[in-house]
N, C-alpha and C positions, 0 to 999 in steps of 0.2 A: 389479275390486274397488277401490272406493276408501275409504281410512281418513279418518275425519274430523280436519281439522287438518294433512294432509300435501298439501303443494302438488304438483301435476301440471305439469310443464314445457309450455309450449304450443309453444315453439321449440325446435329443436335447435341445441345450442351449438357453434359450429365450431371445431375445435382450432387453437390458434394455430401458425402456421407458423414454424419456427426462422430466425432471421435469415440471410441467406446471408453467405458469408464474403466478404470484397472481394478483388476481383480482384487489387488491387495490395498483396497481403500482405508482400512484401518491404519497401515503403515503410511499410507500417504499422508493421511489427516496427522498422524502423530509427526511425521517429519515436517509438516508446514507448521505446526503448533511450535515445534521444538525451535525453529528457526524464528518464528513470532516471539517467542518467550526470549529469546537470546538476544533480539533487536530491543524489545521492551526493557530489559534488564540494563542493556548498554544505554539507553535514553535514560533510565529513571538515575542510573550512576552519574550521568553528566547532568542532568536538570540543576540540583542544588549548586553546583559550582557555576554553570552558567546563568542561573538567577542572580546569585552574589554577584558576580561580575558585571552581569548588565545593571543591575543597580548601583554599581560602582561607575559604572561607565556612562551612565545617564548624565552625570553631572562634568565628565571629563570631555575635554576636546577630541575631536576626530582623530586628531593627529597622535592621541596619546597611546602608549602600549596598554593600558588598562581598557581602551575602547576597542584598540585591535584584537586583544586576548579575547574579549567578550565577543566579538565577531567569530573568531575561529572556535569558540565554545558554540555557538549559536550555529555554526556550520556541522559542528559534530552532531550535534543533537538533529539536525535536518538529516543527515546520513541515516542515523539509528531510525527516525522518523521514516525514510524512506524504503529502508530495508523491512519495516513492518508492512508498509503500504505495499510492498511487492508480493508478501504473502497474503494480503487481503487479495489483491488481484488474482493469484493463483487460486484462492477459494472461489472467487467469482467465475472462473474458466470453468474449474470442476463443477461447480453447482448448475451453470450452464449446460455442461457436456452431461451431467447426470440426467438432468431433465428431458434434453433431446433424445439421451439412450434410454429414456423409461426406465431409469433405476428404481430398486424399490423405495418405499417411502421412508425405510429406517435409514438407508444411505443418504437420502436428500436432506432429512432431519439432522443428521449427524454432521452433513457439511454443513447446513445453515445455523446450525448451534454455534459452531467454532466460527463461522463466519460473523455472525451477529457480535459474538463476543471481540473478536480482533478488530470489528468496525469500530466498536465502542472505544477500544483503546487508543486505536488510529485517531479518532476524533478528539479524543482528550488530548492527546500529543498535538495533535495540529492547534488546539485551543492555547496549551501553553507555549508553542512557539511563535504564535502571532501576539501573545501576551509579552515575550521577552522581547520579539523583534520590535515592538512599538516603543520599547524603552530605548531602543538603540536608534531609532530614527533620528537624523540629526534635524 
C-alpha cells in the first residue's frame, strides 16, 4: 500500500564501507606524533612570553601596544593549539577506522595510547589558553 506524499525508493542504497586501516600504521602514528610534538614545542616556546605580556596587558588600556601585542601572542598560542588539535582529530579518525575494520588489538592500543597522551596535552593547552585569555578580558 502506498501513502500519498511518501516517496518509495526505487534503488537500493549501498552501505558505505569503512576505510581500511593503512598497512603502514607505525609510520602514520610516527608522522602524527611528530606533527603534534612540533605543535606542542611551538606552543611551549610561545607560552612564557604570552603569559608575561598578558600580565603586563592586564593593567593596560585596550588601545595600548602592550595589550595588542599580548592579543597577538594569544593568537599565536591558539594557532599552535589548533595544530595539535588537528592531530588529535586525525587520531580519532584513525581509531574509528581501526575499530570498524576490526584491526588487531595491538594496533588499536597503539592508536589509543598516542591519542590519550595527545588529548592530555591538548587539554592542558586549552586550560592555559583560557587562563591567559581571562587576563586579557576587558
